[in-house]
PALUM-634531 format. One record per residue (C-alpha): residue number from 0; y negated, x, z. Coordinates in pm, 1 decimal. Each point is the difference from the previous one (the first is absolute). Layout:
N
   pos         c2         c1         c3
   NUM          Y          X          Z
...
END
This chain:
293
   pos         c2         c1         c3
     0        0.0        0.0        0.0
     1     -242.5      281.9       82.7
     2       78.9      168.6     -331.8
     3      -60.9     -321.4     -194.2
     4     -326.7      -55.7      185.1
     5     -112.7      355.0      -83.4
     6       83.0      -47.7     -369.3
     7     -194.5     -326.4      -11.0
     8     -303.9      166.8      158.6
     9        9.4      277.1     -263.2
    10       30.0     -252.7     -282.7
    11     -288.3     -204.7      138.4
    12     -214.9      314.1       24.0
    13       72.2       86.7     -362.3
    14      -66.2     -359.2     -102.4
    15     -337.1        3.7      176.6
    16      -91.5      328.9     -170.1
    17       93.0     -140.4     -340.2
    18     -208.2     -314.5       51.3
    19     -297.6      196.8      125.2
    20        6.3      232.7     -300.9
    21     -197.0      -70.0     -315.8
    22      222.6     -219.1     -216.7
    23      134.8      149.6     -326.2
    24      -64.6     -148.8     -342.3
    25      117.3     -352.0      -73.3
    26      371.0      -37.5      -73.2
    27      252.3     -270.3      -72.2
    28       96.8     -225.9      289.5
    29      370.2       36.9      -88.4
    30      189.8      329.1      -11.6
    31      353.7       83.4     -111.5
    32      196.1      321.5       56.7
    33      348.8       48.1     -142.2
    34      245.8      289.0       -7.1
    35      342.2      -23.5     -165.0
    36      276.4      247.4      -73.5
    37      341.9      -38.6     -162.4
    38      216.9      310.1      -24.4
    39      347.9      147.8        9.0
    40       63.6      217.5      307.2
    41      290.2      241.3       18.3
    42       -3.6       24.3      381.8
    43     -321.2     -185.0       96.9
    44      -34.4      268.4      270.4
    45      252.5     -220.0      176.9
    46      360.0       90.9      -84.5
    47      203.8      174.0     -271.5
    48      105.8     -220.6     -289.3
    49     -268.0     -261.2       70.5
    50      -32.4      -15.4     -381.9
    51     -181.7     -333.1      -16.5
    52     -304.4     -164.0     -148.3
    53     -253.8      -83.5      267.5
    54     -328.2     -187.0      -21.3
    55     -289.1       23.6      242.0
    56     -296.1     -233.8       -4.5
    57     -308.7      -42.7      214.3
    58     -301.8     -221.5      -24.3
    59     -314.7     -121.8      168.3
    60     -188.8     -308.8     -112.9
    61     -304.8     -104.7      194.9
    62     -373.8      -29.7       37.1
    63     -291.7      237.6       34.6
    64     -226.8     -115.3      281.7
    65     -335.3      -41.0     -172.4
    66     -122.1      343.7     -109.8
    67      126.8      184.6      305.1
    68      295.6      243.3       -2.1
    69      222.4     -252.4      176.7
    70      303.2     -181.8     -142.9
    71      252.3     -260.5      112.7
    72      320.7      -41.6     -196.6
    73      358.2     -102.9      -39.8
    74      237.3      293.3      -35.7
    75      360.6       76.1      -94.2
    76      223.9      308.5       -7.9
    77      330.2      -42.8     -182.5
    78      301.0      191.8     -122.9
    79      289.0     -119.5     -216.8
    80      306.8      191.2     -113.7
    81      349.6       -7.6     -143.6
    82       98.2      151.9      332.8
    83      115.5     -277.8      238.2
    84     -156.4      139.5      320.4
    85     -247.8     -239.5      162.0
    86     -264.9      273.2       35.7
    87        4.0       46.4     -379.3
    88      -48.7     -373.2      -57.3
    89     -279.9      -99.3      233.4
    90     -336.8     -172.2       -8.7
    91     -263.2       40.1      271.7
    92     -292.5     -236.0      -42.8
    93     -291.3     -135.2      198.7
    94     -375.2       29.6       42.4
    95     -245.5      275.5       78.7
    96     -359.6      113.8       22.1
    97     -158.9      334.8      -70.1
    98     -329.0      185.0       14.5
    99     -124.2      284.4     -222.7
   100     -247.2      146.5      250.9
   101      -99.5      311.6     -198.0
   102      -34.6     -152.4     -344.7
   103     -368.8       92.4      -22.2
   104       22.6      347.4      154.6
   105     -199.0      247.1     -210.8
   106      217.3      311.3        6.0
   107       69.1      196.1     -314.9
   108      321.0      158.2     -125.1
   109      365.3      -84.2       58.4
   110      -47.6      -46.0      375.5
   111     -263.2     -266.3      -61.8
   112      227.7     -173.3     -251.9
   113      275.0      -20.2      261.2
   114     -224.0     -119.2      283.5
   115     -140.3     -284.8     -209.2
   116      353.7     -126.8      -69.5
   117       95.4      -40.7      369.6
   118      126.0     -351.8       73.2
   119       65.8     -113.8      356.5
   120      229.3     -302.4       23.0
   121      200.0     -234.2      219.5
   122      292.6     -208.0     -130.4
   123      244.1     -259.6      131.6
   124      327.1       -7.3     -197.9
   125      326.5     -196.6      -12.3
   126      332.4      111.7     -149.6
   127      245.3     -155.4     -242.0
   128      299.7      147.7     -182.5
   129      119.0      -82.5     -350.0
   130      337.4      167.6       58.1
   131      188.8       98.2      312.6
   132     -159.3     -271.8      214.5
   133      312.5      -27.2      215.2
   134       -2.6      374.6       67.7
   135     -366.1      -14.5       99.4
   136       64.2     -285.9      240.5
   137      306.8      173.9      146.1
   138     -210.6      309.6       65.2
   139     -245.8     -211.5      197.9
   140     -296.8      116.4     -205.9
   141     -350.5     -107.1       96.6
   142     -148.0     -269.0     -222.8
   143     -368.5       67.3       71.8
   144     -216.4      310.7        4.5
   145     -362.9       87.7       71.4
   146     -151.1      308.7     -161.9
   147     -332.3      175.9       52.8
   148      -93.2      296.4     -209.4
   149     -198.0      202.9     -249.9
   150       70.5       36.6     -372.4
   151     -153.0      220.7     -272.0
   152       65.1        6.4     -373.6
   153     -198.1      219.3     -238.2
   154       39.4      133.1     -354.5
   155     -177.7      289.3     -174.3
   156      -44.2       78.4     -369.2
   157      220.4     -279.9     -132.7
   158     -257.6     -238.0     -149.4
   159     -175.2      157.8     -300.4
   160      150.6      333.1      107.5
   161      -98.4      354.4      -74.3
   162      327.7      103.0     -165.1
   163      -52.1      362.6       95.9
   164      -43.8      -75.2      372.5
   165      267.5      -93.6      257.1
   166       43.4     -354.5      126.1
   167      112.1     -132.9      336.0
   168      107.1     -302.5      202.3
   169       -0.8      -44.2      376.5
   170      154.1     -290.2      189.6
   171       33.2        3.6      375.1
   172       63.5     -270.4      256.1
   173       17.4       29.3      377.7
   174       76.0     -309.1      205.2
   175      123.5     -119.2      335.3
   176      293.4     -241.2      -21.0
   177      119.6     -224.0      279.6
   178      352.3      -73.4     -129.4
   179       25.7      152.7     -350.8
   180      256.0     -280.4      -53.4
   181      254.0      210.2      187.5
   182      272.3      -61.8      252.6
   183     -215.3      101.8      297.5
   184     -367.0       -0.1       97.8
   185     -159.9      265.5     -216.9
   186     -352.4       49.9      139.2
   187      -64.2      325.2     -181.2
   188     -180.9      145.9     -298.3
   189      119.8       55.6     -356.1
   190     -177.2      238.8     -236.5
   191       39.3        5.9     -377.6
   192     -160.3      278.8     -203.3
   193       45.1       32.3     -375.6
   194     -181.2      247.6     -221.1
   195       22.1       74.2     -371.0
   196     -177.4      283.8     -179.6
   197       43.7       64.5     -368.4
   198     -125.9       91.2     -343.6
   199      -64.2     -205.3     -311.0
   200      223.9      112.5     -285.2
   201     -177.0     -236.6     -240.6
   202     -147.8     -351.1        6.4
   203      214.9     -204.0      239.5
   204      267.4      268.6       54.8
   205       -8.4      169.8      339.7
   206      216.1      249.3      186.3
   207      -30.1       31.7      376.5
   208      120.2      126.3      335.5
   209       50.0     -259.3      270.3
   210       78.3      -11.1      370.9
   211       81.0     -304.7      211.3
   212       18.3       19.5      379.7
   213      105.1     -273.8      242.6
   214      -42.7       74.3      370.5
   215       25.5     -204.6      317.7
   216      -19.2       37.1      373.6
   217      358.8     -125.5       21.6
   218      194.4      318.8       73.1
   219      355.2     -137.4        9.4
   220      287.3       36.4     -248.8
   221      -10.4     -368.3      -93.2
   222     -346.9       50.6     -147.4
   223       80.4      298.1     -223.7
   224     -131.1     -199.9     -298.5
   225     -347.8      -10.8      156.7
   226      -17.7      379.7       24.2
   227       72.3      131.4     -346.9
   228     -168.2      174.3     -293.3
   229       65.9       20.8     -371.8
   230     -177.0      226.8     -248.4
   231       36.9      112.2     -357.1
   232     -124.4      -37.6     -355.3
   233      -66.1     -294.0     -229.0
   234     -102.4      -97.5     -350.3
   235     -167.7     -328.4      -87.4
   236     -154.8     -189.5     -288.6
   237     -291.5     -243.2       37.1
   238      -25.7     -164.5     -343.6
   239     -298.7     -228.1       73.6
   240     -198.2      199.8      254.0
   241     -273.6      115.5     -235.0
   242      -23.1     -303.8     -225.6
   243        7.2     -273.3      265.7
   244     -292.0     -145.2      187.7
   245      -49.5       50.7      372.4
   246      150.3     -335.8       91.8
   247      285.4       -9.1     -251.7
   248      332.1      -87.8      161.9
   249      198.1      274.4     -177.3
   250     -265.2      272.0       -8.5
   251      186.1      193.4      271.2
   252      348.1      -61.4     -139.8
   253      208.5      319.6       25.2
   254      342.3      111.8     -119.9
   255      127.0      294.3      202.4
   256      288.9      230.5       90.3
   257       25.1      219.3      311.9
   258      233.4      261.9      145.8
   259      -36.0       40.1      376.8
   260      129.7      199.4      292.4
   261       46.2     -157.7      343.6
   262      -51.9      130.7      353.5
   263       70.1     -175.6      331.5
   264     -280.5       66.0      247.3
   265      188.4      -78.9      321.0
   266      352.3     -141.2      -30.7
   267      250.5      -34.4     -283.0
   268      190.7     -323.7      -71.5
   269      314.6      154.6      149.4
   270     -174.3      -17.0      337.6
   271      -54.5     -375.0      -31.3
   272      217.0     -294.3       98.9
   273      173.4     -111.7     -213.7
   274       20.7      342.5     -168.2
   275     -135.8       44.9     -352.7
   276       -0.6      276.0     -254.6
   277     -292.6      235.6      -47.6
   278     -145.2       71.4     -341.9
   279     -180.3      308.2     -127.2
   280     -148.1     -130.4     -324.5
   281      -90.4     -306.8     -203.0
   282      -49.5      -74.9     -368.8
   283     -196.4     -309.4      -96.1
   284     -152.4     -150.3     -310.3
   285     -172.6     -330.1      -57.1
   286     -329.0     -182.1      -40.5
   287     -290.0      -67.1      232.4
   288     -324.9     -187.3      -26.0
   289     -282.7      -92.8      230.6
   290     -302.5     -224.1      -23.5
   291     -313.8      -18.9      206.4
   292       19.2      335.4      169.7
END
């Protein structure tokens, strides 16, 4: 209760700062953010011989509050797969609110770009499972979760790019989760950090290095999957990036292939109960597209 009260005080302080600030230029009352991926994963950084097609999809649809950097929205996080496990066929959905408190900060360079993209949010979510529902119920999984956190997404040199200069993407998310839809009270943080840095080979063709880190305060073998890293190389093609308009649905459509190594940051799956099998690499190829971010 004290932790929740503290989080609410912080959010209210940020909200007050956003309202007190000079409002930005006029914008649409409605906003939409979508991210979708459909790919084949050799291991899915999960187990050998995973060898399945897996789709991930996220979305926020909501309203901008007047001209201030404040939004309320409905939200969903989903995954669907050929694999029958309930955690690969889940949908978490609910409502949230967020503040962009530094949107009008006047700092130059990459650091300023990152600071302006900070989003502070709170979300209430419920769970459903499209496959493996009986297994989820037998495990006694939580059906509700509250999350409070910070998220940043930023791209460099991808729209109207300088072909001779490098490009980059940064996505990071740090939140506090009450249940994480697990089998016990979670009450801990989860950090996601994904970076991509690459070069343009020609219009729409890009090669890159990438690293993806997941870390949590849960230091037990059962949570090995929340303390893991993968890293490697990729190649992708964005056929409509340079010819599409800013708000085109498929402007950020990508076809990609990646070869990755895997490292466990704390425990391996063999330490967990029931025991799993550790993996050291992953190969994946598929498509991805986002809209509104």
